[in-house]
Every structure is written in structure tokens, then in C-alpha cells.
Phi, psi and omega in degrees: 000313183296322179292318184286327184237045189301314183298312182297306187292327181287317180290311181296317180296319180293314178294322178299333175275311188293318184300307179287331178298309180290316183294313182286328175297314179295321179298314181293323185283312187272325184266315182269351177063035172283157178288171190296319181292318177295323179293318178295321177296321176300315178299318179295312184296326183264003178274352188285161167236134186281105173300323182296312180294312183296318180297319177298317179295318179299319178294317182296320184273337186091002180294341179297343179266358182252159178294332177296309180294323179294326176295318178297314180297319178296318178295321176299319180298313180296318178303308182291330175297319176299320178298313182296316180295317179298319179300317180289316184291322185280321192246337183285135178290149178252104181227187177298331177296323178296319179297315178300316180300315181296313182297312181297318180297316179298317180296316180297315181294328180293320182265351186299314180300314181298312181295321181294317178293324177296316179296320178296320181295322185270319192245359184296152174065032174245162185292340182288346179053050184296323181299316179296316178297324179295312180297316179296321178299315180296314181297313181293322180295310179291326177296317178296320178295321178297315179296321178298324182278353181092006179266194182249133186297338184289337181297304177297328178298319179294318180294321176298321178300320178296312184295322185266011182301313181292320178300318184286322185292347182287342183221096184292328179295320179293321176300319178299318179293321179294322178295320177298319180296313185285309184287321184276334186241308187281316185302317181303326179298320180294314183290329174297316179296314180298324182289334182292341182268354182285133178261105178297317178303324179296319180293320181290325185286335183219066181295338181297326178295318177301314182294321179297313182290320178295315177298320179298315180297308186292317183290320178295324175297312184295310182293331177280321189271321188304314178297325181286316178300327181296340177289335185248339179233125186264337182276138188300313180297323178298317180298311183291320179298313178303309183297316183291321177293327175289347180270359180284172176194149175194279192297302185287334173295317177294319178300315180296317179297317180294323176299316179296321181289315182288343177253017175059033176272324176236156177280172178297323179295314179297318177301317181298317178295318180297315180295318179297319179294317179301315179294318178299322180287343175285332187264307190299305180297326180295317178298312182297316180299315182290323184278327190244337191231015179299121178283086188297335181291346179261354181294143171305142189305321184288348182256351187300327184254002183241354185290121176275084185303134178094340181286344184267004188291136172075014181283148181247000000 
């Protein structure tokens, strides 16, 4: 997708990251009076676009099979890549551990395609599920190395995803099983942990902060993205649907907020507001996009009369 629509996904993805990053950082610093590190963390956490939500919507609607949907997914990928890189560059310490992490990651990524194809050739389609174990081993290994170096485990995971895209796309049934494993089993453990740190009293005591940050995220996304999306999509519903789905957030926003809290960059109250805003942005733009702006003329023919608009909102 990125190769075929490089100009579109790179420009939309970059603006989708920069507009809320700069806007929400300034909002937190000048209006909410957060310190500079907390403000930058706020910008990073609210700059994300939820690949999980968008991918679920694409599957539900069938847009994942169209060039329109593939463009949205590619732009989301670039957007979140910018978020992950910014999180590492701004907040991760640079020590000898960082150098070791970079060198090992580069070496692993260099040999990963060859080794993965070799494993598929020798061990694929057996009951031991070696391919799945291999991918999980690589992800957990590089993730552990990233945490040891003081970085964030999601960075190598994202890079592994890029490298293994062609390897994974060769077997859709295997992708389905891997998705079931991650979304159905691994992901809930992370969100349960992230949720335990949220302070409900903080959210109740100052709802205006939640509204300011949610409005800041969604509006900076819309004002930044809509003019850019208009360069590539001429129909009004296509523009708004594209823009609103790019305004969502969930997984990487929560990861960034949790990183900030566990590294004493933000307080528990600030963390709580960030997580609440991230969750809110996963639901609100998705609902509006599905109910009001679905470009029905682009839907696969078999889904045009069966799509339950709005039922896909907020899925992870």
C-alpha cells in the first residue's frame, strides 16, 4: 500500500501526526499550564491514529479491499510511525544501551525476511505453529531489549511489522489466527494494566480538561487533515470519512500515556485525562464517520445493502 500510494499516505500520515502533536502540545503548555515534558508527552499521545479501530472498520465495511481503504490504512500506519519515533527521540535516554539496542535491532531486521521465509518453507502448516512462535519470539525479544535500553517496546514491533508485511500477506488464514491471538488474548492484558492507573475522581473533578483535550485532538486533526485529504479525494463524503477515521486514537495513544506515567513525565491525573481522551477519540469520530459520511458508492457491491452503519464504532 505504501509503495503504491506513497505520496498520499506519506503526506496525509505526516500531517496527521504533526498537526495534533504541535497543537495539543501548545494547548497543554499554554492553556492547561502543564510543564514542557508533560506537554510534549500530551502532544505525542494525542497525535496517534488508531490502526486497531480503523482496521476493524475497514474489515466491517469491506473498504480494506478498495484503494480508498488501503490509502486510509497506509496513512494511519505512517501517522503512528511518526508517533512512535517521536516518543523514542524526545523521551528515551541515549546511552550505551541505546547503541546496543539500535545495532541488534538493525541486524535482526536485516536477516528477518530471509529467516522468516526459511522457517515458512520448512515448518509451515504443521501443528507446532512454528511461524507464530517465531514472530512472537522476535517481538518479545526486541521488545525486552527496547525496555532494557530505556526505549519503548512498540518501536521494534512497528519495524518488524513493516519488514514482515510481505511475509505475512502470503497466508491470510495465518494472519487471521495471529490476529485472534493478539487481539483476543494479549491485548486485554495490556489494557487492563493501563486502566488500573486511571483516577476516576480526577476525571470527575475536572471534566473541562477532558473536553479541552478531546476538542484539541479532534479539531487539530480535522483542520490539519481535511485540506490535505482534499488534494487526493474530491468527493465530500470521502474527504470527511477519511479525515474522521484519521482522527481516532486508542492503542498507541494509551501506550504513550502509560510510558509517560511510568517514567514520571506526567502525573496520575494527567495520565487519566490522556487515557480518557484517547478512548473518547476512538468512539466519537468513528460514530460520526459511520453514521453520516460513509462513501457508499465505494462500498463493495455485496455490502452496500447489508452494512450496519454505526455498529462498528469503537472496535479494537
